[in-house]
N, C-alpha and C positions, 0 to 999 in steps of 0.2 A: 503494501499500499503506498501512497504518498502524499506529503501535504505539502503546500508551499505558504511562506508567511513573506511578508514586506515588513521594510522598517526603514527610518530612515539614517542615513549615512553617520550622520552625529551619534547614532546606539552603537553604533559598530563595535565598540572596545564591550559592552555590558552583553552584547550577543554574545560575541565569543565565549566571553566569561561562561553565561549560562550553559552554552553546547559543550562547555568541558566536562561540566559536573552532568550534565545529561547523556552524553555517550556511552555506549553499552560498551563494555571491554571484549565482550564475544561476537562484535558487532551484528547482533541482533537489531538493534536499532541505530540508523546512522542520520546524522544530523550535518550539512555542509553547506557553508556560506558560498554564496555565490553572488555574481554581478549581471543584472540583466538589462535591456534595454532603459526598463523603468526605474531600474534601482537595485539595491542589493536587495538579497533574498535568502530566505533559510530553506533549504528544500529537505524536507524529512521523507526517508525511505525507512518501511519494515514488513518482515514479512507478510505474505498474503495467506500463507499455508504453513502450521495449521491454523486453523479458525480461533481456536481459543489465545493462540499466541498473539495473533492480529489485533484480536481485540484488547487484549491486555496492553499493545504498546501503541494502540489509537487511544487508549486512555491516557498515556501519559501524555502524547501529544497535547492533545486538548486539555489537559493540565496546565501544560505549557503555556498554551495560547491564555488561558484565563487568570494566569499568574504574572504573565507577563504584558501588559496593556499596549507596549507600543510596539507588538508584533501584530502583524493585519493579515489575518489567514487570506490568501487568495482564490476563491469560489472555482471547484472544478468545472472543467467543459466551458469556462470562459476563452474570449477573445485573450484577454490577460494571462491567463492559464496555459494556453496553448502557443503562445507567443512564445514562453520559458518552458515549456515542456516539450514543444514541437513536435505535436501529435501523439505523443506518447502516452498510455494510461496504462494505470493497475490493472492488472487482467485475475482476478483470483479464479476464474475457471481454470484456464491452462495452469497456475499453479497448486491447484486440486488435482488436477491429472498427472502433472508431473511428479507430486510428491505421493501419490499413490502408486505409478510407476515405479518410481524410484524404492519404494516400499516394499514392493512385491516379493513372493517368496522368490529366490532365486537372483535378486539384485540386492538393496543393501535394507532387507528386513529388519527394522527396530531399530535401525542407524540414523535415518532422517531426521535433523532437526529442524530446518524450515526450507522455505522456497520463495524468492520474490519473483516476479513476474510481470513482464510489461508488455504492451500490445500496442502497435501503432497503426494509423487509419488503413493499413493494408491486409492488416491482420498479422503483420509478421510479429514473432513472439522473438524476445531475449529474457532470459533468467538467468537466476543464479540458484543454486543448491547447495547446502550444506549437510553435508553427511560426516557424523562422529568420524574423529580420527583421520580424515581426509581434506585436505585444502581444498577449497569452494571450487566447484565446477560450475562454468559458464554453459549455456545453451542457448542456440538460436536454431527457431523451429520455424518450417514451411510447413504446406503441403506435402511437398517432397523429401521431408523428412528432417531429423535431428543432427545438429552437430553439436557435441560436448566436448569442452575445453577444461582439461584439469588444469591447474595451476601449478601442479607440481606433479612428480613422477608417481606411479600407483605401483602395487604389489601386482603380482599375476591374478590372483582371487580377488582383487578389486577392479583390475582392470577387467576381467571377464563379468563381475557384476556390473560395471560400468556399460559392457557393450548390451546386455540384455534390458538393462532400463532405457538406452538408446531405442533400440528396438521396439519394447514397449511406446514409448512414447511417440517415436515416428509412426506407428500405428495408429494410434490416436490421432493426430496431427492430418493425417492421411483420409482418416474414415470419411470423409464425407465424397472429395475428389475421387481419389483410388477406387471409393466402392462404384460410382458413375464410370471411369473409365475400364473397369472390370466389367462392367455387364455391357459397355459398347464391343470391346473388341471380338469376344468370342462371336455376338452374330453377326458381326461385320465379315469377321474371318470366314465365316458358313456362307455367306450371302454372296460373298465375293468369290470365295473358292481360290482357284491360281492366280486369278488378277489380285487378289490383295497383297499389297506391300507392307500393309502397317498404318497405325496412326500417328500423328504426333499433338501435342496441344503448343499452341503459341495465343500469340495476344497478349491479355493481362496477365494470365495466370501461367506465363513462361516468363515472365518478366522476372529479373533477380528480388525484385524488392516485395514480388507476390508471397503473400502469408498464406495461413490456412485455411480460409473461407474470404474471398472478397465482395460475397453478398449478392443481392438480385441486382443491383446495377452492373453488374459482370458478368459477360457472358463466357460460357466456358467453349473456347474457338478450339476446335480440331480438323487439322488436317484427314483426310484420308486419302490416302497413297494408294493408285488403281495402276499395273503395267499397263493399261489400255481403257479407254472409252470413248464413245464419241459424244457425248452431250450432257453437260454439270445439271442443266435442268431435268432431264430424264433420270440420274443418275439420283440427283434427290428427292425424285418421286419414289424412288425405290427402296428408301429408308426412310421418311418424312414420319410416318403414321407411329413407327417403333422410337425415333428420337423425339418427338412430340411428346410419347409416354412416359417416357423416360426424365424429360424436362419436366412436368409436371408431377412425376413422383419426387422429385429430390428439389424441387422449388428451385429452378437454376435453369436457365435459358441456354442449351445445347445449340452449337451453331455447327454444321459439320461441310466442309468443303471438300469436294471431291479436286486431287489435282494428279495429275499423268507423274508417274516414277522420273521420267527423263527430266521433267520439266522442274521437280522437285530438285533432284539429283544436281541437274547441271545448271540452275538457275536462270532459265531460257525467259523470264519473264522478272520484271523489277519484285513483284511480290512474291513470288518462289523465292528469289535471293535474297529477300529479306529474312524472311519466314524461317529458311532451309538454315539461316547462320546462327538461330538460337531454339527453335522447335525444339520441343521434351519428346521423345519416344515414348510411349504408350507399351510397358512390357508384360 
């Protein structure tokens, strides 16, 4: 969780002194002084998971605001808040998913102390996880998977536990988009037989900054690669009903574009030249 507070520059030393006494030695609660375009701020951060720990530190921060009158809280999701946080917000949902994945049997059962997780406007997740007797672990999460970065070396047993936890988090992060892609690939391969050369995600979901779920305003764009066909419109008619039903089932507009394999591989048009450079294959 996060909180922001503004104060007058003349109170800087007083705030700094207050924060020295407040900071948690185990880094469960962070309180950093920073400067924004609108002046100095305190940026508080504390675990999103487990819930009881999160509520405990929220009370601490609330008490600070009550006891220090010159600290003025910034309301979340306001223009002022977003200019400082730059689109990121605390995300208890992903923190809980990470905490439960890391705590599962075969992972770090009983050793996970806390998770702090943030999500940006495109649902990309950046998180930190603290496991007992381990250095902090940073996580970057999109629908394509989870990248976990320990801040120091791990034992062989802990490496195996981390690998298992990452697999669980990846399954959670890709649960919506990968489920759709799995339901697309097999029917398309069956429909086109030997002409089928694969599916590739392009557009917003293939961008490096795409998160776990871009919402209803972003279509899931998929290139259907075929060895040959004569007419795009006729090919779309072949699968339109199936794709429409799948879109309704998942509440997401799925847009399929048939493309000749030679065009996709060789970039014979500007469109295919661009998308083939970054499109993600569906496996």
